N, C-alpha and C positions, 0 to 999 in steps of 0.2 A: 416479448411477442414479435417486435420488429427490431432488427439490428442491421445497420448500414456500416460497412467497412470500406473507407476510401471510395465511396460510391460516386460515380459520375454518369451523367445521362445527357442526352440531347440528340437532335436530328443531324443527319449528314456527317456524322463522325466528329462533330464539334461539341465539346462539353459546355454546358450552360453555366456551371459553377465550378469552383475548386472542389477537391474531394470532400465528401460529406461523411462524417462519422456520427452516428446517432443511435441511441437505444431507447425504445419506447416500451414500457412494461405492459403486460396484459391489463385491460380495464382502463387504459389511459385515454384521454380526450385531447386531441391535438388539431389545432387549426393551422392550415398551410396558407401563408399570406405572402404578398409580394406584388410587384408591378406586372403589367401585361407582358407576356413573352418571357417571363423569368424562368419558367420551367415547372410551375406548380402541377399542372395537369399531367405533364410528362412524367413527373416523379410518381404520381399515383399509378400510372400505367405500368411503370417499372415494378413497383411494389406488388401490383396485381398479377404480374407475370405476363402482361400483354405485350410489353416491349423489353428488349434486352438492354442492360446497362452498357455503357461504353467502357467502363473500368470499375474495378472494385467488385464487391459482392454484397448481397443482401440475404438475410436470413429471416424467414417468416415462420413463427411458431405454430402454424396450422397448415394443413394441406391446402394448396392453391385451389384445387377442385373441391368445392363444397365448403371449405373453411373460410373462403374470402368472397365477399360480395362487393361488386363495384358498380357505382352509380355514375354513368357517363353524363356529359352535358347533353341536353335534350336535342340539340341540333344533329346529334349522331343517330337519332331515331328516325326511321323512315315512316313519316306520317301517312303515306299512301298505302302502307302494307295493310292488306284487307283482314284485320282482326278487330274485335270489339275491345273496349276498355277492360272488361272483366277477364278476357283471355290474356291480355297483356299482364295484368296483375297476377293472375294465377300461375304465370311462369315462375314466380318465386317459389313454387312448391314442386318444381320439376324433379328435384332429387329426394323429395320427402317419401318416407316409407309408411306414412300413416294411411289409413283407409280412405276411401272416396268420401264417405259421409263426413268424416272429420276434416278432410280437405275442403269440402263445401262450406262447413261451418267456419273454418279459419279464413277462407276467402271472403265470406260475407262479413265477418268481423273486421277484416282489414279494410274493406270497402266502406264500412260504417265509420271506422276510426278516422279515415281520411276524407269523409264527407262525399263519397263517390257512389253511394247506392243508386241515386237517381240517374247516374250517367253510365251505368255498367254495360248498357247495350249500345252505346255510342261508338262509332268508328273513330280511329285516331285522328282522322282528318277533320272531324267535327269538334274536336276539343280545343279549348283555349290553351295558351301556354301554361297558365297556372294549373289547369285541370290535368294536363299531361304530366306536369311535374309531380303533382300529388299521386297520380297513377304510378309513376316510376318509383316514388318513395314507398307506396303501398306494396309494390312488388318486392322491393328490398326488405320491407318489414316482415314478409312471409318466410324469408330464408332463416336458416339456423346458423348462418355464418358467424364466426367469432371475431372476424376482422371485417369492418365496414369501411369502405373507401368511397367518399362522396365528393364528386366534382361539382362544385357550385350548387349545392342542394337548394339554396334559397332562390335560385333563378326563377323569375316570373311569379313567385308566390306573393299573394296579398298578405295583409296583416294576419288574417285568420290562418292562412297556410303556414306562415312562419311560426305562429304560436303552436300549431300542431307538430311542426317539425321539431321544435325544441322539446316538446313534451315527449316525443319519441326518442330523441337523442338522450334525454335524461333517463328514460326507461331502459334504453339499451345499455347505458353506462351502469345502471343499478344491476343489470344482469351480468355484468362483468365483461361485456364486449369491449373491444378496442376500436376506437374511431379516429379516422383522419379525414378532414374535409377541407376542400379549397374554398376560401371565402374572400370576397371583396368588400364585405360589410363589416368593417372594423368597428364602426359605432355600435352595431348590433351585438358585437362580442364583448363590449365594455363591461357588461354586468355578469359575464359568465366566468366561472372558475375553470380555466383550462390553460394548457400550455400552447405555445405557438411556435411554428417553424417559419422564419422569414427567409425567403429565397431571393438572392440577388446575385448579380454578376461577380461582385467582389467576394462573395461567400455567403454561407448560411448561418443564421443565429437562432438558437433555441432558447426560449425564455418564457416566463409567464406572460399571458396576453396583456396584462395591465402594464407591464414594462414598456411595451411598444406604444401603448396608447398615451402614457404619461410622458414619454420621451421621444415624441415624433421628430423633434429637431435633430436629434442624434441619429435616428434610424431613417429619416427621410420619408418619402412617400411609399409606405409599405403595402397599401391596399387601395 
């Protein structure tokens, strides 16, 4: 699904890491971990086709338009934009070819799944950080994309929101979708069966998440 060949990325023409070679199969679940400024978010943008790599190449086994869905950090969302929560969530259906009645059903179901039915008429400016994050995740859940790239999806979520997030991640994985997500919550990943890509100035390491948790002394501060 994703293949990186001697990939390098970074701002201002300066690579953040040595060349990365990586292959992630379809249906895989990968956490992207590392310290602040290491290049985690930048890597997701390169994979999503939003930024160009500095060197090397990347192959994504789905069309970038429609086949990939990217969840940005919520500070990139203009909370003064004059739309309601339901309109933000419904943007996940913009490429859908299903009829209007089916779209309305799916939208309502997504709002219900994320506990947003009572907030659907609220403007973005009136939402808490956790409510906005659930709305962004609900929008993503309406897409048919096979590759989901999530930049800090747990941000601002309370315990209930995190539980809903993991229910959806497990559901998406059962559907055979490929997921990569940036996380600073290493403790929260300790009970999950997934791989992790640690990004650092000295290089990138790909291993089961448990290896990073049990051998922190070797890997240092990874999240």
